[in-house]
N, C-alpha and C positions, 0 to 999 in steps of 0.2 A: 504494500500500500504506500502510495506517495503522498506527500504533503502538497495539496493544491494551493496553499497560501503560505509559501515560505516567507520567513521574516527577513531574509536577505537574498539578494540576487547573486548570480555567479560573479558579476562584475564587482559587487560590493564585497563579496568574499575575497576576490582577488586584491582589491584595494586594502582590505584589512590585513591580508597576508603580507602585502608589500610594506605596509606601515610597520607591522610587527618585525619583519625582517630588517627594515631600515633601522629600527630601534636597536635590535640586538647587534647589528653590524657596527653600531656606534659605540659599543662597549669595548673597553680594553681590560683584559684580565691580567692582573699582576699578582705576584705571590712573594712569600717571605715576610716575616714579622716586621722587620725594620722598614722594608719597602712599603708595605701596606700602611704602617703607621705614618710614615713621612707623607704618603699620598693623602691620607685623611687629615693631616695637619695643614695641608694646602687649602686655603679658603676657596680657590677657584675650582676645586675638584668635587664633583658629586659622586656618590656611590649608590649603585642600584642594589647589589647584593654582597654580603660578606659571607664567605664560606669558611667554616671551621671544622677541624677534625674532632670527632667525639673523644678521641684518645688524648687530646691536649691536656697536659697537667696545668694546674693553676700557676699563673705567672703574671706579674704586674703589667708587662707589655701587652699581653693578650687582653687583660682587663681594660687597659687604656684603649686598645683598638675597638673593643666592643662598645665602650662608652662613646667614642667618637662616631662610630657607625650609627649608634642609636640616635645621637644628636642630629645626624644628617638624614635621618629617616630611612635608613637602609633596612632591607629585609635580611635577617640573619638566619642562615641555615647550617645545620650540623650534619656531617657526613661520616660514613665509615672511611677509613684511611684510603682504601683503594678507590673509592668514589671521588675523594678530594684530589687524588693524584691525576685522575682523568680530567678534572677541571683545570688544575694548575699546569698539567703536562710536564711537571718536573717534580716527581716524588722525592728525589734526593735533596732538593733545596727549598721546598715550599714551607717547611717548618709547621705544617698543619694549618696554614692560613693562606687564603686567596681572596681577591676582591674584584668584582666587576665594576669598573669605573666609567662614569660618564664625563668625558673630557671635551672641553669646548672646541678643540681643533682636530679631533680624531674623527675621520669619516672615510667613506669610500671615494675613489677618484670620480665615480659616476656622479655622486652627490656634488662634488666640487664643480664638475663640468656643467651641471644643471644651473648652478648659480655662482659663477666665479666672483671673487671679492672685488675685482677691478678688470678693466678691459685688457690691459697688457700685463698680465700677471707673470711672475717669475717663479719657477719651480726647480728643485733639485730632484733628479731621478737617480736612485741607487741601484747599481747593477752588480751585485755580488760583493757587497761590503761585509766581509765575514768576521772582522775583528770588533768585538763589542765596544772596546774603548773608542775606536774610530767612529762607530755608529753613534755612540753617545755624544762625542764631541761635534760631529756633524749636526746633530739635532740641536745642540746648544748654540752653535754659530748661526744656523738657519733661523732659530727662534729669536735671536738677538739682532740679526741683520735684516736685509731687505729681500726676504724670501717669503713667498705666499703659500708654499706648500712643499712637503717632502714626499715624493712618490716612492713608496716603499712596498715592494713585492712581498707576499707572504712567505715565499720560499726563495732560497738562494742567498739571503742576507742573514746576518746575525739576528737571532730572535730577541725580542724585547724582554730583557731579564734584569735582575738587580744590578748587574755590572753595567749594562747600558744606561739604566736610570741614574746610577752613581756618576758615570762619566758625563752625563748630560747636566749634572748639578741640579736635578729636579725639573729642568725645563721641559722634559718629555711631557709633563702633565699639562703644559700650555702650548706645546708646539703644534703647528699645522701639519699633521701627518695624514697622507692620503694612501689608503690601502688598495692594493690590487693583487690579483692572482698571478698575472703574467705581465711583465714589464713591456715587452714588445707589442702585445695586444693593446695595452693601455696607451702606449705612445701613439699607436696608429689612430686611436680615437681622438687624442688631443690634436694630432696633426690634421685630421679631418675637420676639426673645428677651428683651424687657422693658426695653431701653434707651430713654432719651429723648434726642432730638437737639435741640440748642439753637444757633441761629444768632446770631452777633454782628453787630449792625446798629445804625447810628446813627439809623435811621428808626423806632424803636420807643420806647415810654415806659418799659417795664420795665427796671430797672437790674440789672446783674450781681449786686450785693450781695444782692438779694432773691430770687435764684434759688438755692434750697437743695434740690436733688433728693435723694430717698430711694431712688432706683433708679440703675442704671448711667447715666452721662451722657456725651454726646458733644458737645463744643463745636466748632462748625464755623466755621472762619476762611476768609474769601473772598479773592478776587483783590485785589491792591493798589489797583487803580483801580475795578473794577466791583463788588467785594464778592462775596457768595455768589450763585451762579448760581440762576436761577429754579427749575429742576428740584429742586435740593437744598434751596433755601429752603422749598419747598412741603412737604418731608418733616419739617421742623423744627416740633415742637409748641410749642417755646418760642423766643422772640426777645428778646434782651436787649442793652443798651447799656452802655457805660462813660460815666458823666457827665463832661462837659467844662466847663471854666471859660474865661473871657476870649475867647469866640467861637471856640474851637478846635473843628473839626468832627469830627476823628477822630485816632486814634493810628496809628503804624506798626504793621503786623500782628504783627511780632516782639515789640513792646512789649506788645501786647494778649495775646499768647500767654504772656508772662512773668507778667502780672498774673493770668491764669487759673491758671497752674502753681503760683503761690505764694499764692493767695488763702486757702487753709486752713492755711498754715504760718506766717503772720506775726501 
């Protein structure tokens, strides 16, 4: 027997699903007692859920985390240890604590494309940044400088963990991070919308200082050892380098990110 008077139409169901998915896509899960505590102490951070292991022993830091989460109106859930490890995705380092955070700058790249913050935005795209220290410092420079978003693929880069958060000096919680599954596919969508992709490479003659785009621009930073991948490099209409003296071949990728982030501010 079918309901001849459904309360929702298929299109309404679809919109509700999209809204729900958009909400959960906007959440960042962090783990570790000190990391979660520092996040909750940041006034700009909202928390949706706090996840705790049932096996946690009484500790002042856990009590403080619970108190802050309650003040911020978070739902608090208790899990078996194995269930918590599936949430944190790091059983060896989560210390029985994880949190789903609502961060002002954390979104999917599709959401950014729907409503860019300005006409000629500037992004950093990270293609295989595997060192957590580098990733954290890139986030810090981008957050402080003239960068509107960090295009960060879910795979192939260092995962956001306590080391990254520490290296970012807490700016991760305020940084404009744009998530994507595949960098080349995301870049193609940006290019289709009028953006120009620019790879940083020491094997080109054009210098960064001569690249002055009048359209949205995405600066692609490659792996610490191998540089930008061939697939992504092929999508970049521009290739530029930072000139070096005294026989130095390249800079640390985090330093390069800082130079890009502040090139228009100094």
